[in-house]
VODREN-175712 format. One record per residue (C-alpha): x, y, z. Coordinates in steps of 0.05 Angstrom, whole numbers, plus 5000, padded with zeros to 4 digits. Each point is the difference from the previous one (the first is absolute). Example, Ala and Ser with C-alpha at 12.3 -4.5 7.8 and 13.67 -1.06 7.14 Angstrom:
BEGIN
524649105156502750694987
This chain:
BEGIN
457748914561506050495007502250604954507649904983503949875062507150124984502550544971508249924982503450695003506150044939502650735009502250095081507450085004503549875072499550765020492050004975498149465048504650285059496550784985493649675004501449745063503150635034494250394976494449515030497149784934502649275031497849845062502049305044493949575019499349835074500949315000508250174968505049895053504050545018506950134969504849425004506549964954505550195023505450414969503949444962493649814964498850694980507750054980498249284954493750324969504150594974504849624978494449554957497050584974508050274978501049334960493250074974496949435031492849905005497650175073493549704995492250274989496750525053493649835007494150605014492849925020496050474984495050015055492350255004499650585041496749645061507649875009502750605004501949985077502149374991507450275003506349715035503150735024507850104995501950605041508049865001500849904930496850744986495349674950492250324990495249535025494050445010493749764963496850294933493449984971498249434945503949474985507049815042506349724961502749535056506949654981498149185015506349774983506350305005499750425054507549805025503050154926496250624996502050325072507249694993500350444929497050615040504250045059506449904958498650524940497550455062506549785048494949985063503349925064494749655052499049425034499549534956508150174987503850644963499049924923504250654989505749555005498649524947504650224943501149924924507949974989500450084923507849805007498449345014492550074973496249625063495350265042502649865076501350315071506050215004504049755057504650655008496750645000505850354951499449444950501250344936494250074948495149685048494050554979492849945046496749624952494250495014503550544962499149624929492650185011500950785014502550384940503450455026504949605053500949474940502050554957505050355047503149315004499949884929504050624991505649775054500049424958501250274927507750195015501449415044498849304954495949934938498049325017497250265076496250574968497049544950498949525050495650495044495950274946498449304978497549815072494950564990498149874942498849335018495550145060496050594975498149504943499649355026493549744988495649725055494849384983493050225033493349655000493150375028494249685029494150174994492949825024502449605059496649965058505150035066498849235021502349824925505450455000503049605061498949414968504850254937504450335047501349285030501749714932504350484979503750075073503149344991506950304991500450375065496949905077492449694993494250395029498849785074492649815016498950645041501850344932494649704967494950095054502250685008498350134926494149714984496350205061502350744992495350524984499850694998497050005072503749425036506649844998502349425039506350195018498650625030495349665038504449505029504750535013494550455040498649285042508349925015500650705025495049785056503650065061499049335027501649744942506350314972502549885080499249304979503349984940495250184944495849474962502649674928495250124947499249284994494850135062495950444960500149704932498349305030494450235057496650464942499649344958498049565052493950495033497850074918501249294978501049545069506949794966505850444994503949604932503150454959495049894947495050305053504850595010499950104928492450065001499450595038498250664970499750725017492449955017501249365045506150265037497550705008493349655034503949465039505750505026496850265057497149425036506049604988504150615025495649955068500549345006508849954991500650455059495349645045505049334977505550495015496350205061498149215031508249924988501350555039495849715058503749274994507350565006501649934927502150694991506049954958502549624939492450064960503249684932500849295038492649945009497150274932497249394984495549965069498350694986497249924937495549355030499250385077497550614958495049534962496549865063498950805012498150084929494049435002497550165071501350775013501549855065504350525029503149515047499749275008496249655049502649595045497649364981502750134930506950375027501449405028500049524942502550534954506550025056501649314993499049964929505350534992505249735042498849344977501150324926506150355035504149455022497849444947501650454942493549854973501450574944507749734984496449774935493649874960498450705021493450154957497049345016501150045074497350785004493549754966499149465043501550445069495150514963494349374996502749915077498250675015493449994965497549415049502650375059
């Protein structure tokens, strides 16, 4: 029986939330995607806040200490993401919103865009990116949150127009005191948190199957994404275009359970993935060597399902190379499958059937 696992925070304002991100109190978990919002979407968010519309709930995961290294680095955003002792506070849902607000409030200019160009025009009473550089009353949005810069503009507007001055002071009042809805989830393990993320993330892009497998196999001493990157940096594989994440998740599941359907991929856990990794990596490498021997040295991604099945042979036999009689049968199977488009549909069933053929072979 769990202790209370939901905590509703009622006293956070917009600056409180963003400052906790900036200071590293809120971190981004590894299964989150990189920042994706473009400036028009950020402008829309700021205008919603100015009009005092609700912008949705921010869900935080208070993770046990063992997950303190489960951090998605965001170097370009200049946010501290170093691990700390004790429980870690991860943003579970609302990452795109919180990062958008952070970049607008700080006026960042990075590869995601120049957010310093987002302005508030108190005459028009709106946030926007000005079409003209010299647009009158277009003040950078970040200055609303910088007290010194804000006061300097306010002083100039005092003698200009009372309406515009009032709008300028009003926008700061609204943004600095805008209440945010925050829910903290406590006492959950990673696999439970991933399920929660899936359920509440219906409005945005869904997690990919790899995101889920990556999350459920992660541990402090095993990171599937890092392992895949290491394999793809091997010269013979890199030169041939690299291998997709699908090859590795399917291969691990097939090697563990003789089946690579999604349900079996999600049965992989940190210990199982770690124990299978070295042997699976070697089997994949030997499968690539076999393709090289068959003069297939580029475009490995076109042969990813073939590689999943070929590596299964090497995984089950521990052979470093195929005996001639087996190789003749495998090469015939390979070209028959290639030209008959064997894997164009019912992929999982076909892989399972061919894996059984490999066992019989």
